[in-house]
FITIZA-683464 format. One record per atom (N, C-alpha, C): residue in three letters; z, y negated, x negated. Coordinates in steps of 0.05 Angstrom, whole numbers, padded with zeros to 5 digits. Layout:
// residues N
rec rest: ALA up: Z north: Y east: X
...
END
This chain:
// residues 131
rec rest: UNK up: 00259 north: -00194 east: -00339
rec rest: UNK up: 00228 north: -00185 east: -00337
rec rest: UNK up: 00214 north: -00187 east: -00361
rec rest: UNK up: 00195 north: -00174 east: -00354
rec rest: UNK up: 00183 north: -00168 east: -00376
rec rest: UNK up: 00146 north: -00182 east: -00378
rec rest: UNK up: 00140 north: -00202 east: -00385
rec rest: UNK up: 00120 north: -00224 east: -00376
rec rest: UNK up: 00098 north: -00206 east: -00374
rec rest: UNK up: 00088 north: -00188 east: -00390
rec rest: UNK up: 00064 north: -00172 east: -00397
rec rest: UNK up: 00069 north: -00155 east: -00367
rec rest: UNK up: 00085 north: -00140 east: -00371
rec rest: UNK up: 00090 north: -00117 east: -00345
rec rest: UNK up: 00082 north: -00139 east: -00319
rec rest: UNK up: 00094 north: -00158 east: -00313
rec rest: UNK up: 00095 north: -00176 east: -00291
rec rest: UNK up: 00070 north: -00180 east: -00282
rec rest: UNK up: 00051 north: -00195 east: -00304
rec rest: UNK up: 00022 north: -00205 east: -00304
rec rest: UNK up: 00007 north: -00179 east: -00300
rec rest: UNK up: 00013 north: -00158 east: -00317
rec rest: UNK up: -00003 north: -00140 east: -00302
rec rest: UNK up: 00002 north: -00128 east: -00278
rec rest: UNK up: 00026 north: -00129 east: -00267
rec rest: UNK up: 00031 north: -00121 east: -00238
rec rest: UNK up: 00016 north: -00137 east: -00217
rec rest: UNK up: 00021 north: -00168 east: -00227
rec rest: UNK up: 00009 north: -00186 east: -00209
rec rest: UNK up: -00014 north: -00185 east: -00203
rec rest: UNK up: -00031 north: -00171 east: -00228
rec rest: UNK up: -00064 north: -00169 east: -00226
rec rest: UNK up: -00071 north: -00144 east: -00209
rec rest: UNK up: -00056 north: -00126 east: -00207
rec rest: UNK up: -00059 north: -00097 east: -00199
rec rest: UNK up: -00054 north: -00102 east: -00167
rec rest: UNK up: -00028 north: -00119 east: -00161
rec rest: UNK up: -00024 north: -00123 east: -00137
rec rest: UNK up: -00046 north: -00140 east: -00119
rec rest: UNK up: -00055 north: -00160 east: -00131
rec rest: UNK up: -00074 north: -00173 east: -00121
rec rest: UNK up: -00106 north: -00156 east: -00120
rec rest: UNK up: -00107 north: -00144 east: -00134
rec rest: UNK up: -00140 north: -00123 east: -00135
rec rest: UNK up: -00128 north: -00101 east: -00112
rec rest: UNK up: -00107 north: -00093 east: -00106
rec rest: UNK up: -00108 north: -00076 east: -00081
rec rest: UNK up: -00098 north: -00089 east: -00051
rec rest: UNK up: -00083 north: -00106 east: -00053
rec rest: UNK up: -00074 north: -00120 east: -00030
rec rest: UNK up: -00092 north: -00141 east: -00022
rec rest: UNK up: -00104 north: -00155 east: -00042
rec rest: UNK up: -00120 north: -00179 east: -00038
rec rest: UNK up: -00108 north: -00203 east: -00040
rec rest: UNK up: -00124 north: -00226 east: -00046
rec rest: UNK up: -00112 north: -00247 east: -00057
rec rest: UNK up: -00097 north: -00262 east: -00035
rec rest: UNK up: -00108 north: -00260 east: -00005
rec rest: UNK up: -00098 north: -00271 east: 00016
rec rest: UNK up: -00072 north: -00260 east: 00015
rec rest: UNK up: -00069 north: -00231 east: 00020
rec rest: UNK up: -00044 north: -00226 east: 00025
rec rest: UNK up: -00024 north: -00229 east: 00004
rec rest: UNK up: -00027 north: -00229 east: -00019
rec rest: UNK up: -00004 north: -00242 east: -00046
rec rest: UNK up: -00004 north: -00268 east: -00041
rec rest: UNK up: -00018 north: -00288 east: -00038
rec rest: UNK up: -00020 north: -00315 east: -00036
rec rest: UNK up: 00003 north: -00322 east: -00011
rec rest: UNK up: -00001 north: -00306 east: 00015
rec rest: UNK up: 00017 north: -00303 east: 00036
rec rest: UNK up: 00046 north: -00298 east: 00025
rec rest: UNK up: 00043 north: -00277 east: 00014
rec rest: UNK up: 00079 north: -00269 east: 00006
rec rest: UNK up: 00085 north: -00289 east: -00017
rec rest: UNK up: 00072 north: -00296 east: -00036
rec rest: UNK up: 00079 north: -00310 east: -00063
rec rest: UNK up: 00096 north: -00336 east: -00044
rec rest: UNK up: 00079 north: -00349 east: -00024
rec rest: UNK up: 00084 north: -00373 east: -00008
rec rest: UNK up: 00115 north: -00375 east: 00009
rec rest: UNK up: 00113 north: -00355 east: 00010
rec rest: UNK up: 00141 north: -00343 east: 00034
rec rest: UNK up: 00166 north: -00337 east: 00013
rec rest: UNK up: 00160 north: -00337 east: -00011
rec rest: UNK up: 00182 north: -00324 east: -00024
rec rest: UNK up: 00202 north: -00344 east: -00036
rec rest: UNK up: 00230 north: -00340 east: -00027
rec rest: UNK up: 00249 north: -00353 east: -00027
rec rest: UNK up: 00266 north: -00353 east: -00053
rec rest: UNK up: 00288 north: -00372 east: -00061
rec rest: UNK up: 00307 north: -00364 east: -00080
rec rest: UNK up: 00324 north: -00340 east: -00068
rec rest: UNK up: 00328 north: -00328 east: -00050
rec rest: UNK up: 00341 north: -00300 east: -00044
rec rest: UNK up: 00326 north: -00286 east: -00048
rec rest: UNK up: 00298 north: -00279 east: -00049
rec rest: UNK up: 00284 north: -00257 east: -00049
rec rest: UNK up: 00261 north: -00250 east: -00079
rec rest: UNK up: 00264 north: -00282 east: -00087
rec rest: UNK up: 00250 north: -00275 east: -00111
rec rest: UNK up: 00252 north: -00259 east: -00128
rec rest: UNK up: 00284 north: -00259 east: -00138
rec rest: UNK up: 00287 north: -00232 east: -00155
rec rest: UNK up: 00277 north: -00203 east: -00147
rec rest: UNK up: 00283 north: -00197 east: -00120
rec rest: UNK up: 00265 north: -00171 east: -00113
rec rest: UNK up: 00231 north: -00173 east: -00118
rec rest: UNK up: 00219 north: -00200 east: -00108
rec rest: UNK up: 00190 north: -00194 east: -00109
rec rest: UNK up: 00181 north: -00190 east: -00137
rec rest: UNK up: 00201 north: -00204 east: -00161
rec rest: UNK up: 00195 north: -00201 east: -00188
rec rest: UNK up: 00196 north: -00176 east: -00194
rec rest: UNK up: 00217 north: -00153 east: -00185
rec rest: UNK up: 00224 north: -00129 east: -00188
rec rest: UNK up: 00205 north: -00113 east: -00186
rec rest: UNK up: 00195 north: -00112 east: -00156
rec rest: UNK up: 00167 north: -00101 east: -00148
rec rest: UNK up: 00142 north: -00103 east: -00159
rec rest: UNK up: 00141 north: -00131 east: -00164
rec rest: UNK up: 00114 north: -00134 east: -00176
rec rest: UNK up: 00116 north: -00119 east: -00209
rec rest: UNK up: 00139 north: -00126 east: -00220
rec rest: UNK up: 00134 north: -00114 east: -00250
rec rest: UNK up: 00143 north: -00085 east: -00246
rec rest: UNK up: 00156 north: -00071 east: -00231
rec rest: UNK up: 00160 north: -00041 east: -00229
rec rest: UNK up: 00137 north: -00024 east: -00214
rec rest: UNK up: 00135 north: -00030 east: -00195
rec rest: UNK up: 00121 north: -00016 east: -00165
rec rest: UNK up: 00091 north: -00024 east: -00185
rec rest: UNK up: 00082 north: -00050 east: -00180
rec rest: UNK up: 00056 north: -00057 east: -00190
rec rest: UNK up: 00052 north: -00059 east: -00222
rec rest: UNK up: 00066 north: -00060 east: -00234
rec rest: UNK up: 00062 north: -00064 east: -00264
rec rest: UNK up: 00066 north: -00034 east: -00281
rec rest: UNK up: 00083 north: -00021 east: -00272
rec rest: UNK up: 00085 north: 00002 east: -00284
rec rest: UNK up: 00070 north: 00026 east: -00271
rec rest: UNK up: 00077 north: 00034 east: -00238
rec rest: UNK up: 00071 north: 00055 east: -00230
rec rest: UNK up: 00037 north: 00044 east: -00221
rec rest: UNK up: 00031 north: 00024 east: -00209
rec rest: UNK up: 00005 north: 00023 east: -00199
rec rest: UNK up: -00012 north: 00015 east: -00226
rec rest: UNK up: -00002 north: 00004 east: -00237
rec rest: UNK up: -00024 north: -00006 east: -00265
rec rest: UNK up: -00029 north: 00025 east: -00280
rec rest: UNK up: -00017 north: 00043 east: -00277
rec rest: UNK up: -00018 north: 00063 east: -00299
rec rest: UNK up: -00048 north: 00078 east: -00297
rec rest: UNK up: -00059 north: 00087 east: -00310
rec rest: UNK up: -00088 north: 00093 east: -00305
rec rest: UNK up: -00093 north: 00122 east: -00308
rec rest: UNK up: -00060 north: 00137 east: -00304
rec rest: UNK up: -00068 north: 00164 east: -00303
rec rest: UNK up: -00073 north: 00180 east: -00281
rec rest: UNK up: -00080 north: 00162 east: -00256
rec rest: UNK up: -00090 north: 00174 east: -00230
rec rest: UNK up: -00097 north: 00148 east: -00226
rec rest: UNK up: -00122 north: 00153 east: -00207
rec rest: UNK up: -00137 north: 00132 east: -00193
rec rest: UNK up: -00124 north: 00113 east: -00173
rec rest: UNK up: -00132 north: 00090 east: -00168
rec rest: UNK up: -00122 north: 00075 east: -00145
rec rest: UNK up: -00125 north: 00088 east: -00122
rec rest: UNK up: -00145 north: 00104 east: -00120
rec rest: UNK up: -00157 north: 00119 east: -00090
rec rest: UNK up: -00124 north: 00146 east: -00086
rec rest: UNK up: -00129 north: 00162 east: -00107
rec rest: UNK up: -00103 north: 00179 east: -00110
rec rest: UNK up: -00077 north: 00164 east: -00106
rec rest: UNK up: -00073 north: 00144 east: -00119
rec rest: UNK up: -00049 north: 00131 east: -00109
rec rest: UNK up: -00038 north: 00126 east: -00084
rec rest: UNK up: -00063 north: 00115 east: -00074
rec rest: UNK up: -00064 north: 00101 east: -00047
rec rest: UNK up: -00057 north: 00122 east: -00027
rec rest: UNK up: -00073 north: 00143 east: -00031
rec rest: UNK up: -00054 north: 00167 east: -00019
rec rest: UNK up: -00031 north: 00179 east: -00024
rec rest: UNK up: -00024 north: 00180 east: -00040
rec rest: UNK up: 00009 north: 00189 east: -00047
rec rest: UNK up: 00022 north: 00169 east: -00037
rec rest: UNK up: 00015 north: 00144 east: -00037
rec rest: UNK up: 00036 north: 00127 east: -00026
rec rest: UNK up: 00042 north: 00130 east: 00003
rec rest: UNK up: 00013 north: 00129 east: 00019
rec rest: UNK up: 00015 north: 00137 east: 00044
rec rest: UNK up: 00030 north: 00158 east: 00060
rec rest: UNK up: 00025 north: 00182 east: 00040
rec rest: UNK up: 00035 north: 00205 east: 00046
rec rest: UNK up: 00072 north: 00197 east: 00042
rec rest: UNK up: 00076 north: 00181 east: 00024
rec rest: UNK up: 00109 north: 00185 east: 00018
rec rest: UNK up: 00118 north: 00161 east: 00039
rec rest: UNK up: 00111 north: 00139 east: 00041
rec rest: UNK up: 00116 north: 00121 east: 00060
rec rest: UNK up: 00119 north: 00141 east: 00087
rec rest: UNK up: 00099 north: 00156 east: 00099
rec rest: UNK up: 00102 north: 00168 east: 00115
rec rest: UNK up: 00124 north: 00190 east: 00119
rec rest: UNK up: 00129 north: 00208 east: 00099
rec rest: UNK up: 00146 north: 00225 east: 00096
rec rest: UNK up: 00177 north: 00217 east: 00098
rec rest: UNK up: 00176 north: 00195 east: 00088
rec rest: UNK up: 00209 north: 00179 east: 00083
rec rest: UNK up: 00211 north: 00163 east: 00109
rec rest: UNK up: 00194 north: 00160 east: 00128
rec rest: UNK up: 00195 north: 00140 east: 00150
rec rest: UNK up: 00197 north: 00111 east: 00149
rec rest: UNK up: 00178 north: 00105 east: 00125
rec rest: UNK up: 00182 north: 00070 east: 00120
rec rest: UNK up: 00145 north: 00071 east: 00129
rec rest: UNK up: 00157 north: 00068 east: 00162
rec rest: UNK up: 00131 north: 00056 east: 00173
rec rest: UNK up: 00121 north: 00027 east: 00169
rec rest: UNK up: 00144 north: 00016 east: 00164
rec rest: UNK up: 00131 north: -00015 east: 00161
rec rest: UNK up: 00115 north: -00023 east: 00134
rec rest: UNK up: 00107 north: -00008 east: 00120
rec rest: UNK up: 00090 north: -00015 east: 00101
rec rest: UNK up: 00066 north: 00003 east: 00106
rec rest: UNK up: 00063 north: 00012 east: 00124
rec rest: UNK up: 00035 north: 00029 east: 00120
rec rest: UNK up: 00013 north: 00019 east: 00128
rec rest: UNK up: 00015 north: -00002 east: 00149
rec rest: UNK up: -00006 north: -00015 east: 00156
rec rest: UNK up: -00019 north: -00039 east: 00133
rec rest: UNK up: -00005 north: -00048 east: 00112
rec rest: UNK up: -00014 north: -00058 east: 00091
rec rest: UNK up: -00025 north: -00042 east: 00073
rec rest: UNK up: -00013 north: -00015 east: 00068
rec rest: UNK up: -00028 north: 00004 east: 00052
rec rest: UNK up: -00055 north: 00009 east: 00059
rec rest: UNK up: -00058 north: 00017 east: 00090
rec rest: UNK up: -00078 north: 00022 east: 00101
rec rest: UNK up: -00103 north: -00004 east: 00096
rec rest: UNK up: -00090 north: -00023 east: 00096
rec rest: UNK up: -00113 north: -00050 east: 00089
rec rest: UNK up: -00121 north: -00037 east: 00063
rec rest: UNK up: -00103 north: -00035 east: 00047
rec rest: UNK up: -00108 north: -00035 east: 00020
rec rest: UNK up: -00131 north: -00010 east: 00014
rec rest: UNK up: -00130 north: 00017 east: 00031
rec rest: UNK up: -00151 north: 00033 east: 00025
rec rest: UNK up: -00180 north: 00022 east: 00020
rec rest: UNK up: -00185 north: -00002 east: 00030
rec rest: UNK up: -00213 north: -00018 east: 00030
rec rest: UNK up: -00219 north: -00023 east: 00003
rec rest: UNK up: -00196 north: -00028 east: -00014
rec rest: UNK up: -00193 north: -00038 east: -00039
rec rest: UNK up: -00195 north: -00012 east: -00058
rec rest: UNK up: -00182 north: 00011 east: -00049
rec rest: UNK up: -00172 north: 00031 east: -00075
rec rest: UNK up: -00191 north: 00049 east: -00072
rec rest: UNK up: -00202 north: 00058 east: -00049
rec rest: UNK up: -00230 north: 00071 east: -00047
rec rest: UNK up: -00224 north: 00097 east: -00026
rec rest: UNK up: -00193 north: 00101 east: -00018
rec rest: UNK up: -00186 north: 00118 east: -00005
rec rest: UNK up: -00199 north: 00120 east: 00024
rec rest: UNK up: -00213 north: 00141 east: 00031
rec rest: UNK up: -00230 north: 00137 east: 00059
rec rest: UNK up: -00212 north: 00146 east: 00077
rec rest: UNK up: -00224 north: 00145 east: 00102
rec rest: UNK up: -00204 north: 00151 east: 00129
rec rest: UNK up: -00196 north: 00178 east: 00127
rec rest: UNK up: -00212 north: 00199 east: 00121
rec rest: UNK up: -00214 north: 00225 east: 00113
rec rest: UNK up: -00186 north: 00228 east: 00085
rec rest: UNK up: -00190 north: 00217 east: 00070
rec rest: UNK up: -00162 north: 00220 east: 00052
rec rest: UNK up: -00146 north: 00212 east: 00062
rec rest: UNK up: -00140 north: 00195 east: 00084
rec rest: UNK up: -00114 north: 00192 east: 00089
rec rest: UNK up: -00107 north: 00207 east: 00111
rec rest: UNK up: -00131 north: 00220 east: 00126
rec rest: UNK up: -00119 north: 00242 east: 00144
rec rest: UNK up: -00108 north: 00269 east: 00125
rec rest: UNK up: -00123 north: 00270 east: 00108
rec rest: UNK up: -00111 north: 00296 east: 00087
rec rest: UNK up: -00083 north: 00291 east: 00078
rec rest: UNK up: -00078 north: 00262 east: 00076
rec rest: UNK up: -00052 north: 00259 east: 00066
rec rest: UNK up: -00035 north: 00265 east: 00089
rec rest: UNK up: -00043 north: 00251 east: 00110
rec rest: UNK up: -00018 north: 00254 east: 00132
rec rest: UNK up: -00016 north: 00281 east: 00145
rec rest: UNK up: -00038 north: 00299 east: 00136
rec rest: UNK up: -00038 north: 00323 east: 00151
rec rest: UNK up: -00014 north: 00345 east: 00125
rec rest: UNK up: -00019 north: 00335 east: 00098
rec rest: UNK up: 00003 north: 00339 east: 00087
rec rest: UNK up: 00031 north: 00340 east: 00094
rec rest: UNK up: 00039 north: 00308 east: 00100
rec rest: UNK up: 00067 north: 00304 east: 00112
rec rest: UNK up: 00071 north: 00316 east: 00132
rec rest: UNK up: 00051 north: 00321 east: 00152
rec rest: UNK up: 00061 north: 00337 east: 00177
rec rest: UNK up: 00073 north: 00371 east: 00167
rec rest: UNK up: 00061 north: 00385 east: 00148
rec rest: UNK up: 00064 north: 00413 east: 00144
rec rest: UNK up: 00096 north: 00404 east: 00128
rec rest: UNK up: 00093 north: 00388 east: 00109
rec rest: UNK up: 00121 north: 00387 east: 00086
rec rest: UNK up: 00145 north: 00364 east: 00100
rec rest: UNK up: 00139 north: 00348 east: 00113
rec rest: UNK up: 00156 north: 00329 east: 00122
rec rest: UNK up: 00163 north: 00329 east: 00153
rec rest: UNK up: 00146 north: 00339 east: 00166
rec rest: UNK up: 00146 north: 00332 east: 00189
rec rest: UNK up: 00128 north: 00329 east: 00211
rec rest: UNK up: 00119 north: 00336 east: 00231
rec rest: UNK up: 00096 north: 00326 east: 00252
rec rest: UNK up: 00104 north: 00296 east: 00264
rec rest: UNK up: 00125 north: 00293 east: 00272
rec rest: UNK up: 00134 north: 00272 east: 00284
rec rest: UNK up: 00125 north: 00241 east: 00266
rec rest: UNK up: 00128 north: 00249 east: 00242
rec rest: UNK up: 00129 north: 00226 east: 00222
rec rest: UNK up: 00098 north: 00224 east: 00215
rec rest: UNK up: 00083 north: 00249 east: 00212
rec rest: UNK up: 00053 north: 00245 east: 00207
rec rest: UNK up: 00048 north: 00231 east: 00234
rec rest: UNK up: 00049 north: 00244 east: 00258
rec rest: UNK up: 00040 north: 00227 east: 00279
rec rest: UNK up: 00038 north: 00199 east: 00281
rec rest: UNK up: 00068 north: 00192 east: 00273
rec rest: UNK up: 00070 north: 00156 east: 00278
rec rest: UNK up: 00053 north: 00145 east: 00258
rec rest: UNK up: 00054 north: 00155 east: 00224
rec rest: UNK up: 00034 north: 00147 east: 00208
rec rest: UNK up: 00002 north: 00143 east: 00217
rec rest: UNK up: -00008 north: 00165 east: 00233
rec rest: UNK up: -00025 north: 00165 east: 00238
rec rest: UNK up: -00042 north: 00144 east: 00261
rec rest: UNK up: -00018 north: 00146 east: 00279
rec rest: UNK up: -00022 north: 00124 east: 00302
rec rest: UNK up: -00027 north: 00099 east: 00287
rec rest: UNK up: -00010 north: 00092 east: 00272
rec rest: UNK up: -00012 north: 00065 east: 00256
rec rest: UNK up: -00030 north: 00061 east: 00242
rec rest: UNK up: -00044 north: 00079 east: 00230
rec rest: UNK up: -00078 north: 00079 east: 00212
rec rest: UNK up: -00086 north: 00073 east: 00232
rec rest: UNK up: -00092 north: 00087 east: 00256
rec rest: UNK up: -00112 north: 00080 east: 00274
rec rest: UNK up: -00114 north: 00057 east: 00282
rec rest: UNK up: -00080 north: 00045 east: 00292
rec rest: UNK up: -00079 north: 00015 east: 00297
rec rest: UNK up: -00096 north: -00002 east: 00275
rec rest: UNK up: -00085 north: 00004 east: 00258
rec rest: UNK up: -00097 north: -00020 east: 00230
rec rest: UNK up: -00125 north: -00016 east: 00231
rec rest: UNK up: -00137 north: 00013 east: 00227
rec rest: UNK up: -00166 north: 00014 east: 00220
rec rest: UNK up: -00185 north: -00006 east: 00246
rec rest: UNK up: -00173 north: 00004 east: 00265
rec rest: UNK up: -00189 north: -00013 east: 00296
rec rest: UNK up: -00186 north: -00048 east: 00290
rec rest: UNK up: -00161 north: -00059 east: 00280
rec rest: UNK up: -00161 north: -00087 east: 00272
rec rest: UNK up: -00177 north: -00093 east: 00245
rec rest: UNK up: -00185 north: -00074 east: 00237
rec rest: UNK up: -00201 north: -00078 east: 00207
rec rest: UNK up: -00225 north: -00087 east: 00215
rec rest: UNK up: -00233 north: -00061 east: 00242
rec rest: UNK up: -00256 north: -00067 east: 00246
rec rest: UNK up: -00267 north: -00088 east: 00268
rec rest: UNK up: -00248 north: -00094 east: 00280
rec rest: UNK up: -00241 north: -00124 east: 00299
rec rest: UNK up: -00249 north: -00151 east: 00277
rec rest: UNK up: -00238 north: -00142 east: 00260
rec rest: UNK up: -00242 north: -00170 east: 00244
rec rest: UNK up: -00264 north: -00171 east: 00214
rec rest: UNK up: -00279 north: -00149 east: 00227
rec rest: UNK up: -00308 north: -00144 east: 00212
rec rest: UNK up: -00304 north: -00129 east: 00190
rec rest: UNK up: -00282 north: -00115 east: 00188
rec rest: UNK up: -00281 north: -00094 east: 00165
rec rest: UNK up: -00269 north: -00100 east: 00141
rec rest: UNK up: -00253 north: -00128 east: 00143
rec rest: UNK up: -00246 north: -00136 east: 00125
rec rest: UNK up: -00214 north: -00132 east: 00124
rec rest: UNK up: -00210 north: -00125 east: 00100
rec rest: UNK up: -00176 north: -00119 east: 00097
rec rest: UNK up: -00156 north: -00138 east: 00103
rec rest: UNK up: -00164 north: -00164 east: 00103
rec rest: UNK up: -00143 north: -00186 east: 00102
rec rest: UNK up: -00122 north: -00188 east: 00087
END
């Protein structure tokens, strides 16, 4: 593990997902999944998300589109909540899912949009906070 990349990854992870979410994930970490958590913090967050080549808004849209296109629906609510911090609007999310519909299939985009609507409704009920 590269400590610098891990530290940068943890900072970006906290910026995008929020302190509460990351603190919960860190508290739930066990010996079994610690290596995996370190891997995603260093690579996904410390390499990809920490890059300044595109904005967090654009990265958020790409991530949501890729999650939907590959059928990784469990991660979509977390990344919808992150849009409150990345600057991706609901219109941006809709555009991303419309691309999914055309290039990866309407059923995947439809499922992703359903999850987005549900998550936005939860966020509204929580006072707009991404939790």
